[in-house]
Backbone as CSV, one residue per row, in Angstrom:
resi,resn,N_x,N_y,N_z,CA_x,CA_y,CA_z,C_x,C_y,C_z
1,MET,0.799,-1.209,0.027,-0.018,-0.008,0.020,0.855,1.248,-0.008
2,ILE,1.879,1.278,0.833,2.754,2.418,0.877,3.471,2.667,-0.399
3,ARG,3.916,1.569,-1.028,4.679,1.672,-2.316,3.684,2.220,-3.406
4,THR,2.494,1.796,-3.418,1.540,2.298,-4.433,1.313,3.793,-4.195
5,PHE,1.192,4.227,-2.966,0.926,5.673,-2.621,2.179,6.480,-3.101
6,VAL,3.346,5.972,-2.780,4.530,6.704,-3.252,4.587,6.832,-4.707
7,LEU,4.258,5.816,-5.403,4.327,5.840,-6.899,3.390,6.849,-7.463
8,LEU,2.152,6.885,-6.836,1.177,7.897,-7.342,1.626,9.248,-7.093
9,VAL,2.273,9.491,-5.946,2.743,10.814,-5.638,3.855,11.240,-6.585
10,LEU,4.714,10.329,-6.896,5.814,10.633,-7.878,5.245,10.928,-9.289
11,LEU,4.209,10.260,-9.646,3.562,10.505,-10.981,2.903,11.863,-10.987
12,CYS,2.335,12.180,-9.892,1.746,13.522,-9.764,2.782,14.643,-9.851
13,LEU,3.862,14.410,-9.229,4.962,15.333,-9.252,5.505,15.561,-10.643
14,VAL,5.622,14.423,-11.396,6.106,14.506,-12.762,5.026,15.159,-13.613
15,GLY,3.809,14.926,-13.357,2.697,15.583,-14.053,2.373,14.995,-15.417
16,VAL,2.815,13.780,-15.676,2.483,13.217,-17.022,1.941,11.825,-16.760
17,PHE,0.705,11.576,-17.316,0.107,10.200,-17.298,-0.042,9.801,-18.704
18,GLN,0.044,8.477,-18.935,-0.138,7.993,-20.275,-1.410,7.136,-20.318
19,VAL,-2.353,7.503,-21.203,-3.578,6.788,-21.400,-3.546,6.123,-22.865
20,GLU,-3.630,4.843,-22.898,-3.439,4.107,-24.163,-4.586,3.128,-24.336
21,SER,-5.120,3.011,-25.568,-6.153,2.017,-25.904,-5.871,1.458,-27.288
22,HIS,-6.554,0.368,-27.553,-6.312,-0.339,-28.840,-7.589,-0.879,-29.400
23,GLU,-7.810,-0.765,-30.685,-8.952,-1.332,-31.323,-8.623,-1.872,-32.737
24,VAL,-9.617,-2.569,-33.311,-9.407,-3.197,-34.622,-10.488,-2.726,-35.516
25,GLN,-10.181,-2.416,-36.775,-11.115,-1.968,-37.760,-10.877,-2.705,-39.078
26,SER,-11.947,-2.989,-39.801,-11.924,-3.583,-41.087,-12.618,-2.740,-42.098
27,VAL,-12.082,-2.671,-43.319,-12.702,-1.835,-44.342,-12.576,-2.508,-45.725
28,MET,-13.597,-2.210,-46.554,-13.582,-2.744,-47.957,-12.642,-1.957,-48.757
29,LEU,-11.951,-2.704,-49.660,-11.038,-2.058,-50.579,-11.740,-0.937,-51.364
30,GLY,-11.096,0.256,-51.358,-11.681,1.385,-52.110,-12.567,2.259,-51.298
31,ASP,-13.055,1.775,-50.162,-13.903,2.608,-49.324,-12.995,3.569,-48.407
32,SER,-13.683,4.388,-47.698,-13.069,5.233,-46.741,-13.177,4.720,-45.299
33,VAL,-12.160,4.984,-44.506,-12.206,4.616,-43.081,-11.750,5.794,-42.249
34,THR,-12.423,6.022,-41.165,-12.149,7.130,-40.203,-11.582,6.532,-38.951
35,LEU,-10.364,6.934,-38.531,-9.787,6.473,-37.298,-10.084,7.491,-36.215
36,ASP,-10.747,7.044,-35.167,-11.080,7.953,-34.070,-9.922,7.964,-33.029
37,SER,-9.511,9.178,-32.673,-8.443,9.313,-31.720,-8.871,8.971,-30.340
38,GLY,-10.106,9.019,-30.040,-10.588,8.704,-28.722,-10.501,9.908,-27.755
39,VAL,-10.063,11.035,-28.223,-9.931,12.184,-27.369,-11.053,13.098,-27.696
40,SER,-11.789,13.457,-26.548,-12.939,14.317,-26.687,-12.696,15.746,-27.076
41,GLU,-11.608,16.361,-26.495,-11.268,17.710,-26.760,-9.817,17.871,-27.057
42,VAL,-9.527,18.534,-28.149,-8.082,18.818,-28.515,-8.053,20.314,-28.810
43,GLN,-7.243,20.994,-27.969,-7.113,22.466,-28.169,-6.220,22.768,-29.389
44,GLN,-6.309,23.914,-29.941,-5.487,24.242,-31.047,-3.973,24.251,-30.728
45,THR,-3.725,24.493,-29.430,-2.258,24.518,-28.998,-1.741,23.109,-28.810
46,ASN,-2.622,22.121,-28.798,-2.165,20.769,-28.622,-1.761,20.080,-29.941
47,ASN,-0.469,19.774,-29.988,-0.022,19.119,-31.225,-0.340,17.594,-31.168
48,ILE,-0.801,17.098,-32.289,-1.161,15.669,-32.358,-0.468,15.066,-33.559
49,GLU,-0.351,13.704,-33.560,0.255,13.051,-34.675,-0.284,11.628,-34.835
50,TRP,-0.299,11.193,-36.100,-0.709,9.813,-36.461,0.509,9.144,-37.128
51,ARG,0.834,7.897,-36.726,1.861,7.155,-37.340,1.263,5.863,-37.987
52,PHE,1.827,5.472,-39.096,1.475,4.226,-39.778,2.702,3.313,-39.586
53,ASP,2.602,2.221,-38.809,3.727,1.413,-38.478,4.763,2.338,-37.751
54,THR,5.884,2.581,-38.373,6.875,3.483,-37.674,6.989,4.877,-38.345
55,SER,6.209,5.124,-39.423,6.301,6.426,-40.151,5.284,7.366,-39.698
56,ARG,5.581,8.615,-39.558,4.582,9.632,-39.224,3.870,10.011,-40.570
57,ILE,2.588,9.987,-40.562,1.866,10.254,-41.816,1.013,11.565,-41.712
58,ALA,0.642,11.919,-40.531,-0.163,13.201,-40.365,0.022,13.734,-38.973
59,TYR,0.035,15.102,-38.890,0.198,15.761,-37.602,-0.264,17.190,-37.702
60,THR,-0.346,17.902,-36.584,-0.788,19.278,-36.571,0.218,20.183,-35.919
61,ILE,0.338,21.336,-36.403,1.190,22.399,-35.767,0.222,23.614,-35.525
62,SER,-0.015,23.856,-34.283,-0.919,24.988,-33.969,-2.294,24.809,-34.623
63,GLY,-2.734,23.570,-34.684,-4.070,23.315,-35.255,-4.131,23.093,-36.734
64,ASN,-2.982,23.294,-37.425,-2.940,23.156,-38.879,-2.451,21.778,-39.272
65,PRO,-3.213,21.043,-40.120,-2.806,19.679,-40.446,-1.681,19.627,-41.452
66,LYS,-0.767,18.662,-41.226,0.358,18.481,-42.179,0.408,16.981,-42.497
67,TYR,0.968,16.681,-43.642,1.029,15.254,-44.055,2.426,14.997,-44.600
68,ASP,2.949,13.779,-44.242,4.320,13.415,-44.600,4.450,12.357,-45.618
69,ASP,3.761,11.230,-45.456,4.035,10.034,-46.237,3.441,10.046,-47.606
70,GLU,4.243,9.880,-48.635,3.808,9.910,-50.048,2.868,8.758,-50.423
71,ARG,2.879,7.688,-49.598,2.006,6.552,-49.897,0.561,6.932,-49.733
72,PHE,0.308,7.985,-48.901,-1.075,8.381,-48.672,-1.390,9.712,-49.314
73,LYS,-0.609,10.136,-50.301,-0.764,11.426,-50.930,-2.186,11.706,-51.359
74,ASP,-2.729,12.859,-50.912,-4.087,13.283,-51.289,-5.187,12.320,-50.868
75,ARG,-4.881,11.459,-49.903,-5.848,10.460,-49.493,-6.183,10.638,-47.911
76,LEU,-5.503,11.517,-47.268,-5.662,11.718,-45.843,-6.383,13.082,-45.512
77,LYS,-7.196,12.954,-44.464,-7.829,14.173,-43.976,-7.778,14.186,-42.482
78,LEU,-7.024,15.086,-41.831,-6.882,15.164,-40.379,-7.734,16.284,-39.831
79,GLU,-8.626,15.985,-38.865,-9.425,17.012,-38.224,-8.699,17.537,-36.995
80,ARG,-9.175,18.676,-36.498,-8.532,19.251,-35.289,-8.770,18.443,-34.043
81,ASN,-9.851,17.655,-34.026,-10.141,16.762,-32.912,-9.362,15.501,-32.941
82,GLY,-8.543,15.311,-33.972,-7.682,14.167,-34.066,-8.244,13.012,-34.979
83,LEU,-9.440,13.201,-35.487,-10.004,12.180,-36.423,-9.190,12.210,-37.715
84,LEU,-8.832,10.988,-38.086,-8.057,10.812,-39.387,-8.834,9.973,-40.304
85,THR,-9.156,10.462,-41.507,-9.926,9.827,-42.506,-8.932,9.393,-43.710
86,ILE,-8.970,8.132,-44.044,-8.186,7.614,-45.175,-9.205,7.240,-46.297
87,ASN,-9.017,7.990,-47.398,-9.867,7.725,-48.576,-9.293,6.776,-49.561
88,ASP,-10.112,6.128,-50.349,-9.741,5.261,-51.463,-8.650,4.269,-50.869
89,THR,-9.113,3.506,-49.891,-8.155,2.554,-49.279,-7.623,1.514,-50.202
90,ARG,-6.389,1.088,-49.905,-5.679,0.047,-50.687,-5.277,-1.081,-49.768
91,THR,-4.922,-2.190,-50.302,-4.501,-3.331,-49.531,-3.195,-2.932,-48.746
92,THR,-2.436,-2.052,-49.366,-1.122,-1.708,-48.697,-1.402,-0.806,-47.487
93,ASP,-2.609,-0.309,-47.319,-2.986,0.487,-46.073,-3.176,-0.376,-44.864
94,THR,-3.180,-1.721,-45.079,-3.311,-2.604,-43.919,-2.086,-2.514,-43.001
95,GLY,-2.388,-2.323,-41.713,-1.287,-2.205,-40.788,-1.770,-1.580,-39.514
96,VAL,-0.793,-1.104,-38.657,-1.132,-0.546,-37.341,-0.893,1.033,-37.428
97,TYR,-1.964,1.694,-36.947,-1.928,3.172,-36.879,-1.860,3.596,-35.425
98,LYS,-1.068,4.585,-35.105,-0.973,5.021,-33.674,-1.117,6.555,-33.581
99,PHE,-2.048,6.878,-32.710,-2.323,8.321,-32.429,-1.657,8.706,-31.137
100,ARG,-1.128,9.972,-31.075,-0.417,10.456,-29.865,-0.680,11.938,-29.758
101,THR,-0.956,12.352,-28.515,-0.998,13.792,-28.155,-0.824,13.948,-26.662
102,ILE,-0.557,15.148,-26.259,-0.376,15.511,-24.821,-1.401,16.611,-24.472
103,ILE,-2.289,16.312,-23.552,-3.366,17.325,-23.117,-3.245,17.432,-21.624
104,ASN,-3.003,18.610,-21.192,-2.979,18.895,-19.743,-1.900,18.007,-19.110
105,ASN,-0.787,17.900,-19.729,0.382,17.090,-19.176,0.098,15.666,-19.140
106,LYS,-0.963,15.194,-19.865,-1.246,13.721,-19.935,-0.994,13.281,-21.400
107,GLU,-0.230,12.270,-21.578,0.033,11.728,-22.870,-1.072,10.698,-23.154
108,SER,-1.764,10.934,-24.238,-2.789,9.953,-24.751,-2.406,9.312,-25.977
109,THR,-2.461,8.056,-26.034,-2.112,7.317,-27.273,-3.237,6.289,-27.525
110,LYS,-3.361,6.001,-28.823,-4.307,5.015,-29.231,-3.818,4.258,-30.417
111,THR,-3.898,2.947,-30.430,-3.441,2.055,-31.492,-4.641,1.437,-32.182
112,ILE,-4.665,1.516,-33.448,-5.771,0.932,-34.289,-5.167,0.006,-35.340
113,SER,-5.547,-1.218,-35.383,-5.183,-2.185,-36.388,-6.177,-2.127,-37.562
114,VAL,-5.722,-1.806,-38.693,-6.663,-1.649,-39.839,-6.297,-2.747,-40.853
115,THR,-7.375,-3.465,-41.247,-7.220,-4.474,-42.362,-8.121,-4.066,-43.564
116,VAL,-7.529,-3.978,-44.774,-8.234,-3.595,-45.930,-8.569,-4.984,-46.691
117,TYR,-9.843,-5.267,-46.894,-10.210,-6.514,-47.509,-10.741,-6.266,-48.953
118,ALA,-10.332,-7.082,-49.864,-10.970,-7.106,-51.184,-12.301,-7.781,-51.164
119,PRO,-13.254,-7.382,-51.994,-14.540,-8.068,-52.028,-14.331,-9.512,-52.453
120,VAL,-15.086,-10.458,-51.843,-14.887,-11.858,-52.134,-15.562,-12.162,-53.498
121,PRO,-15.088,-13.142,-54.222,-15.689,-13.543,-55.507,-16.916,-14.532,-55.198
122,VAL,-17.644,-14.786,-56.261,-18.760,-15.735,-56.144,-18.165,-17.136,-56.294
123,PRO,-18.477,-18.038,-55.345,-17.885,-19.392,-55.413,-18.566,-20.172,-56.585
124,VAL,-17.750,-21.003,-57.197,-18.248,-21.835,-58.359,-18.344,-23.337,-57.865
125,ILE,-19.462,-23.914,-58.155,-19.743,-25.305,-57.761,-19.822,-26.192,-58.983
126,THR,-18.998,-27.267,-58.994,-18.997,-28.258,-60.063,-19.114,-29.650,-59.440
127,SER,-19.415,-30.615,-60.337,-19.429,-31.995,-59.839,-18.164,-32.681,-60.338
128,VAL,-17.585,-33.463,-59.493,-16.376,-34.143,-59.865,-16.701,-35.534,-60.415
129,ILE,-16.742,-35.584,-61.711,-17.231,-36.794,-62.413,-16.379,-38.032,-62.085
130,SER,-15.107,-37.831,-61.945,-14.180,-38.949,-61.767,-14.380,-39.602,-60.383
131,GLN,-15.106,-38.904,-59.446,-15.371,-39.490,-58.146,-16.794,-39.959,-57.967
132,CYS,-17.562,-40.155,-59.052,-18.897,-40.615,-59.005,-18.847,-42.136,-58.596
133,SER,-19.885,-42.555,-57.961,-20.005,-43.966,-57.499,-21.433,-44.335,-57.470
134,SER,-21.716,-45.604,-57.734,-23.010,-46.115,-57.634,-23.526,-46.283,-56.237
135,SER,-22.640,-46.398,-55.347,-22.948,-46.512,-53.902,-23.902,-47.646,-53.629
136,SER,-23.801,-48.743,-54.338,-24.744,-49.846,-54.166,-24.602,-50.493,-52.836
137,GLU,-23.404,-50.469,-52.280,-23.192,-51.196,-51.042,-23.730,-50.434,-49.826
138,SER,-23.644,-49.065,-49.850,-24.033,-48.314,-48.696,-25.397,-47.650,-48.810
139,SER,-25.922,-47.442,-50.076,-27.143,-46.754,-50.315,-27.808,-47.164,-51.603
140,SER,-29.147,-46.942,-51.671,-29.818,-47.230,-52.851,-29.721,-46.123,-53.890
141,SER,-29.189,-45.017,-53.519,-29.090,-43.827,-54.382,-27.661,-43.507,-54.785
142,PRO,-27.370,-43.254,-55.973,-26.016,-42.973,-56.423,-25.475,-41.650,-55.749
143,THR,-24.195,-41.551,-55.671,-23.588,-40.370,-55.043,-22.568,-39.766,-55.949
144,CYS,-22.290,-38.488,-55.749,-21.238,-37.772,-56.465,-20.645,-36.745,-55.532
145,VAL,-19.492,-36.204,-55.940,-18.771,-35.205,-55.147,-18.941,-33.834,-55.793
146,LEU,-19.419,-32.871,-54.959,-19.527,-31.529,-55.401,-18.329,-30.700,-54.917
147,GLN,-17.774,-29.903,-55.790,-16.570,-29.154,-55.474,-16.841,-27.616,-55.534
148,CYS,-16.664,-26.945,-54.432,-16.891,-25.465,-54.353,-15.470,-24.863,-54.458
149,SER,-15.329,-23.920,-55.367,-13.998,-23.369,-55.625,-13.979,-21.870,-55.742
150,VAL,-12.901,-21.164,-55.353,-12.662,-19.787,-55.502,-11.218,-19.567,-55.851
151,MET,-10.945,-18.500,-56.658,-9.633,-18.270,-57.137,-9.007,-17.040,-56.518
152,ASP,-7.729,-17.112,-56.223,-6.934,-15.952,-55.783,-7.580,-15.145,-54.633
153,VAL,-7.742,-15.787,-53.476,-8.350,-15.120,-52.382,-7.393,-15.217,-51.175
154,PHE,-7.587,-14.328,-50.197,-6.788,-14.337,-48.932,-7.701,-13.735,-47.836
155,ARG,-7.376,-14.276,-46.615,-8.220,-13.813,-45.436,-9.660,-14.046,-45.637
156,VAL,-10.054,-15.248,-46.030,-11.453,-15.639,-46.226,-11.738,-16.944,-45.610
157,ASN,-13.044,-17.227,-45.387,-13.496,-18.511,-44.990,-14.421,-19.121,-46.109
158,LEU,-14.244,-20.335,-46.368,-15.091,-21.033,-47.402,-15.750,-22.184,-46.671
159,SER,-17.153,-22.229,-46.785,-17.911,-23.197,-46.001,-19.045,-23.810,-46.846
160,TRP,-19.304,-25.110,-46.520,-20.503,-25.771,-47.088,-21.579,-25.727,-45.949
161,TYR,-22.755,-25.395,-46.330,-23.958,-25.350,-45.408,-25.020,-26.316,-45.903
162,LYS,-25.571,-26.968,-44.931,-26.781,-27.793,-45.187,-27.891,-27.139,-44.359
163,GLY,-28.767,-26.374,-45.020,-29.727,-25.525,-44.285,-28.972,-24.398,-43.618
164,ILE,-29.072,-24.447,-42.254,-28.322,-23.427,-41.463,-27.103,-24.006,-40.826
165,SER,-26.889,-25.312,-40.996,-25.762,-25.958,-40.348,-24.507,-26.059,-41.211
166,VAL,-23.404,-25.778,-40.581,-22.083,-25.804,-41.271,-21.669,-27.250,-41.345
167,LEU,-21.385,-27.769,-42.586,-20.915,-29.110,-42.752,-19.379,-29.226,-42.710
168,SER,-18.773,-28.204,-43.361,-17.299,-28.195,-43.446,-16.874,-26.776,-43.796
169,SER,-15.662,-26.456,-43.351,-15.114,-25.122,-43.629,-13.579,-25.175,-43.759
170,ILE,-13.092,-24.117,-44.516,-11.648,-24.053,-44.720,-11.316,-22.578,-44.696
171,SER,-10.170,-22.182,-44.173,-9.777,-20.739,-44.106,-8.355,-20.543,-44.694
172,VAL,-8.109,-19.330,-45.103,-6.827,-18.880,-45.567,-6.531,-17.528,-44.968
173,SER,-5.291,-17.281,-44.606,-4.948,-16.026,-43.973,-4.280,-15.009,-44.939
174,ASP,-2.971,-14.893,-44.844,-2.345,-13.844,-45.629,-1.956,-14.226,-47.078
175,LEU,-1.904,-15.577,-47.324,-1.487,-15.990,-48.674,-2.649,-15.917,-49.634
176,SER,-2.353,-15.415,-50.809,-3.383,-15.376,-51.890,-3.270,-16.627,-52.656
177,ILE,-4.285,-17.483,-52.499,-4.285,-18.814,-53.134,-5.664,-19.164,-53.651
178,SER,-5.808,-20.283,-54.305,-7.145,-20.833,-54.759,-7.579,-21.896,-53.720
179,LEU,-8.893,-21.852,-53.400,-9.399,-22.786,-52.467,-10.441,-23.691,-53.084
180,SER,-10.454,-24.934,-52.656,-11.567,-25.884,-53.100,-11.992,-26.655,-51.891
181,LEU,-13.351,-26.881,-51.788,-13.863,-27.617,-50.689,-14.909,-28.694,-51.228
182,PRO,-14.591,-29.995,-51.072,-15.470,-30.966,-51.614,-16.621,-31.276,-50.631
183,LEU,-17.697,-31.864,-51.238,-18.855,-32.327,-50.493,-19.475,-33.529,-51.203
184,LYS,-19.599,-34.626,-50.459,-20.141,-35.870,-51.099,-21.637,-35.873,-50.757
185,VAL,-22.423,-36.010,-51.785,-23.954,-35.958,-51.581,-24.554,-37.141,-52.406
186,GLU,-25.782,-37.484,-52.017,-26.544,-38.501,-52.726,-27.414,-37.782,-53.829
187,TYR,-27.568,-38.501,-54.918,-28.248,-37.962,-56.090,-29.663,-37.465,-55.725
188,GLN,-30.323,-38.305,-54.947,-31.789,-38.029,-54.609,-31.938,-37.260,-53.277
189,ASP,-30.851,-36.638,-52.778,-30.936,-35.824,-51.574,-31.705,-34.593,-51.841
190,ASN,-32.773,-34.324,-51.062,-33.631,-33.199,-51.279,-33.280,-32.046,-50.346
191,ASN,-32.214,-32.099,-49.570,-31.834,-31.103,-48.669,-31.222,-29.868,-49.464
192,SER,-31.305,-28.690,-48.797,-30.770,-27.455,-49.417,-29.287,-27.300,-49.033
193,TYR,-28.485,-27.196,-50.031,-27.021,-27.021,-49.803,-26.540,-25.685,-50.451
194,ARG,-25.636,-25.115,-49.785,-25.016,-23.802,-50.348,-23.551,-23.687,-49.939
195,CYS,-22.833,-23.043,-50.791,-21.400,-22.789,-50.472,-21.255,-21.249,-50.227
196,VAL,-20.567,-20.931,-49.101,-20.490,-19.502,-48.765,-19.055,-19.134,-48.557
197,ILE,-18.662,-17.997,-49.125,-17.311,-17.440,-48.850,-17.551,-16.065,-48.160
198,ASN,-16.715,-15.798,-47.198,-16.842,-14.523,-46.458,-15.590,-13.990,-45.833
199,ASN,-15.519,-12.758,-45.621,-14.496,-12.094,-44.798,-15.232,-11.095,-43.975
200,PRO,-14.564,-10.343,-43.107,-15.323,-9.448,-42.213,-16.196,-8.345,-42.885
201,VAL,-15.941,-8.076,-44.204,-16.682,-6.953,-44.834,-17.579,-7.393,-45.972
202,SER,-17.478,-8.643,-46.433,-18.339,-9.082,-47.574,-18.527,-10.534,-47.544
203,ASN,-19.539,-10.997,-48.279,-19.787,-12.442,-48.399,-20.484,-12.732,-49.698
204,GLN,-20.385,-13.980,-50.191,-21.011,-14.436,-51.402,-21.543,-15.825,-51.174
205,THR,-22.755,-16.174,-51.728,-23.337,-17.445,-51.583,-23.724,-18.053,-52.924
206,THR,-23.423,-19.307,-53.110,-23.906,-20.040,-54.282,-24.698,-21.248,-53.820
207,HIS,-25.995,-21.370,-54.260,-26.820,-22.478,-53.986,-26.661,-23.521,-54.981
208,VAL,-26.875,-24.764,-54.579,-26.672,-25.878,-55.511,-27.920,-26.730,-55.733
209,CYS,-28.245,-27.041,-56.930,-29.281,-28.029,-57.225,-28.680,-29.376,-57.550
210,ILE,-28.793,-30.270,-56.593,-28.095,-31.592,-56.702,-28.557,-32.381,-57.894
211,THR,-29.792,-32.364,-58.220,-30.320,-33.132,-59.326,-29.743,-32.675,-60.641
212,ASP,-29.496,-31.357,-60.767,-28.834,-30.788,-61.986,-27.410,-31.224,-62.129
213,LEU,-26.661,-31.065,-61.071,-25.198,-31.268,-61.135,-24.878,-32.778,-61.099
214,CYS,-25.636,-33.542,-60.340,-25.330,-34.925,-60.166,-25.961,-35.793,-61.242
215,ARG,-26.855,-35.266,-62.075,-27.390,-36.070,-63.145,-26.295,-36.428,-64.124
216,LEU,-25.442,-35.455,-64.395,-24.230,-35.792,-65.269,-23.454,-36.803,-64.616
217,CYS,-23.329,-36.752,-63.312,-22.453,-37.722,-62.624,-23.062,-39.103,-62.736
218,THR,-24.406,-39.340,-62.425,-25.010,-40.653,-62.542,-25.062,-41.095,-63.941
219,ASP,-25.376,-40.225,-64.877,-25.385,-40.615,-66.285,-24.027,-41.117,-66.720
220,ASP,-22.985,-40.465,-66.206,-21.649,-40.870,-66.551,-21.302,-42.237,-65.996
221,VAL,-21.810,-42.532,-64.763,-21.625,-43.844,-64.183,-22.339,-44.962,-65.058
222,SER,-23.607,-44.645,-65.474,-24.337,-45.547,-66.255,-23.718,-45.745,-67.629
223,PHE,-23.215,-44.627,-68.205,-22.554,-44.724,-69.532,-21.296,-45.542,-69.379
224,SER,-20.559,-45.341,-68.295,-19.348,-46.168,-68.155,-19.621,-47.604,-68.054
225,GLU,-20.713,-47.932,-67.217,-21.045,-49.278,-67.049,-21.495,-49.917,-68.344
226,SER,-22.342,-49.169,-69.149,-22.781,-49.689,-70.472,-21.626,-49.842,-71.403
227,THR,-20.760,-48.852,-71.426,-19.603,-48.981,-72.259,-18.715,-50.146,-71.991
228,GLU,-18.568,-50.423,-70.681,-17.800,-51.563,-70.323,-18.419,-52.902,-70.734
229,ALA,-19.787,-52.963,-70.588,-20.463,-54.148,-71.057,-20.363,-54.387,-72.571
230,VAL,-20.502,-53.257,-73.345,-20.314,-53.339,-74.787,-18.956,-53.864,-75.130
231,ILE,-17.898,-53.251,-74.485,-16.569,-53.682,-74.821,-16.353,-55.132,-74.495
232,ARG,-16.909,-55.642,-73.384,-16.794,-57.099,-73.103,-17.499,-57.928,-74.116
233,LEU,-18.692,-57.510,-74.611,-19.420,-58.218,-75.607,-18.615,-58.272,-76.957
234,VAL,-18.060,-57.131,-77.282,-17.283,-57.076,-78.541,-16.042,-57.955,-78.450
235,VAL,-15.364,-57.891,-77.339,-14.137,-58.787,-77.129,-14.513,-60.190,-77.259
236,THR,-15.644,-60.600,-76.572,-16.135,-61.960,-76.592,-16.426,-62.420,-78.025
237,ALA,-17.128,-61.552,-78.770,-17.448,-61.891,-80.165,-16.188,-62.048,-81.040
238,LEU,-15.228,-61.131,-80.848,-13.985,-61.287,-81.603,-13.209,-62.563,-81.232
239,MET,-13.235,-62.934,-79.951,-12.586,-64.149,-79.570,-13.273,-65.349,-80.228
240,GLY,-14.620,-65.329,-80.245,-15.358,-66.396,-80.889,-15.089,-66.488,-82.355
241,LEU,-15.090,-65.305,-82.998,-14.808,-65.289,-84.466,-13.379,-65.803,-84.745
242,ALA,-12.429,-65.449,-83.867,-11.047,-65.937,-84.040,-10.990,-67.429,-83.890
243,ALA,-11.771,-67.963,-82.994,-11.788,-69.434,-82.765,-12.383,-70.144,-83.984
244,VAL,-13.509,-69.583,-84.490,-14.185,-70.203,-85.684,-13.161,-70.152,-86.796
245,THR,-12.533,-68.996,-86.955,-11.647,-68.899,-88.100,-10.432,-69.925,-88.003
246,ALA,-9.952,-70.045,-86.842,-8.867,-71.016,-86.585,-9.293,-72.394,-86.887
247,PHE,-10.573,-72.770,-86.504,-11.061,-74.117,-86.734,-11.200,-74.337,-88.261
248,ILE,-11.746,-73.288,-88.951,-11.901,-73.490,-90.428,-10.532,-73.657,-91.054
249,VAL,-9.564,-72.909,-90.667,-8.188,-73.040,-91.240,-7.646,-74.438,-90.942
250,LEU,-7.917,-74.926,-89.689,-7.417,-76.217,-89.354,-8.018,-77.334,-90.172
251,VAL,-9.364,-77.297,-90.379,-10.037,-78.304,-91.197,-9.564,-78.214,-92.653
252,TYR,-9.417,-77.032,-93.149,-8.914,-76.932,-94.552,-7.493,-77.444,-94.652
253,ASP,-6.641,-77.244,-93.710,-5.293,-77.707,-93.699,-5.306,-79.277,-93.709
254,ILE,-6.173,-79.829,-92.853,-6.202,-81.326,-92.775,-6.718,-81.939,-94.125
255,ARG,-7.719,-81.329,-94.708,-8.246,-81.811,-95.957,-7.154,-81.693,-97.016
256,LEU,-6.439,-80.559,-97.028,-5.427,-80.396,-98.088,-4.277,-81.422,-97.910
257,ARG,-3.934,-81.723,-96.641,-2.902,-82.736,-96.428,-3.348,-84.102,-96.887
258,ARG,-4.690,-84.403,-96.632,-5.223,-85.694,-97.104,-5.253,-85.804,-98.495
259,VAL,-5.590,-84.842,-99.291,-5.588,-84.830,-100.763,-4.189,-85.083,-101.302
260,GLU,-3.206,-84.346,-100.714,-1.774,-84.532,-101.167,-1.326,-85.931,-100.854
261,LEU,-1.741,-86.490,-99.699,-1.281,-87.846,-99.373,-1.916,-88.837,-100.334
262,GLU,-3.197,-88.701,-100.730,-3.816,-89.585,-101.677,-3.150,-89.503,-103.062
263,ARG,-2.822,-88.329,-103.493,-2.094,-88.163,-104.751,-0.723,-88.810,-104.720
264,HIS,-0.110,-88.662,-103.605,1.263,-89.311,-103.512,1.159,-90.824,-103.506
265,GLN,0.136,-91.402,-102.895,0.005,-92.792,-102.893,-0.348,-93.290,-104.293
266,THR,-1.231,-92.625,-104.991,-1.619,-92.995,-106.374,-0.419,-92.940,-107.272
267,HIS,0.393,-91.973,-107.148,1.587,-91.796,-107.982,2.618,-92.883,-107.686
268,SER,2.747,-93.336,-106.406,3.658,-94.397,-106.064,3.151,-95.749,-106.614
269,ALA,1.880,-95.958,-106.577,1.304,-97.199,-107.124,1.538,-97.330,-108.603
270,GLY,1.416,-96.294,-109.337,1.655,-96.239,-110.789,3.093,-96.539,-111.147
271,SER,3.918,-96.021,-110.388,5.405,-96.213,-110.610,5.768,-97.643,-110.341
272,ASP,5.181,-98.320,-109.363,5.468,-99.711,-109.119,4.986,-100.574,-110.274
273,THR,3.796,-100.298,-110.851,3.276,-101.062,-111.944,4.183,-101.015,-113.172
274,LEU,4.690,-99.869,-113.500,5.550,-99.751,-114.665,6.873,-100.527,-114.463
275,LYS,7.363,-100.534,-113.252,8.603,-101.314,-113.003,8.335,-102.753,-113.194
276,GLN,7.225,-103.296,-112.767,6.909,-104.716,-112.979,6.768,-105.156,-114.464
277,GLU,6.256,-104.303,-115.281,6.170,-104.578,-116.698,7.506,-104.640,-117.372
C-alpha cells in the first residue's frame, strides 16, 4: 500500500500520465475509413500526430494539419479533434496506426489495427465426375462429389452449409491462393445445400441443385457401365470369331494334307506297276 501511494505521488509530481487504448477496424477495398483518436477535446495549441507502423503520416502544428508520407498522398484528412480519414483505401494500407497527443500534461495514445479486404468472389460449384460412384453397397441412391472453388483469395472462410448447419469449412490467412472444398452428396438428396465465402466486410453465396449437377455424374456412371459391357461383348465376339476362323483353317489344312497324301499314294502305285512290266 505504501509503495503504491509513493508511486502515485511521484507520478503527480512529474505531471505526466499515459492513457493508451487499442482497437481493430476492417474496411472494404476502395472505401473510406475514419480513425477515431478517442480524445474528446483537443485544443489548437495541442499538437497531435498519427503514425503508420513506424512512419509519421499526419500531424498538426498549432491546429494546422500536415502530411508526410507519399503513400497516402491526397488521401488523408486530419481533423482538429484528431479524427483521421483515409480515402480510397488500398491493401497496402493494412497495418497498425498510432495516435499520440499530450493534453494537460497527460500523454494520450491510441493504437488501431486496420485491415483492408478485397470483395470476395462468387464461389463456383462443379461435380467431380471422376469421383462418382453407384454406392450400391451403402445406399440405394448414387452419389457424387460437389466441389466448391474460388480463385486468388486471402483472409477468407469457405464453407458448405446444409440448411443453417455448417458441414465443413476451410480458411486462408495472408497468402493469396485458390481454395476448393469438396462435399459428397446423394443424387436423390432433397436437402438445401449452399457454399458460402466470407470475410469481415463481404460475403457471397452459391446455392446448389443436386439433381442438375449430379445427373451428369449418374449418367456418366451408367454410361461407363454400359460402355464396359459393350466392350466385353465385342471382345467376346472377336474371340469367338477368331476361334471359328482357326477351326476353319485347321479343317482346310487337314483336308489339303489328305488330298496330297492320296495323290502321293496314287503316284507311287503307278510307278510300281511300270517297273513290274
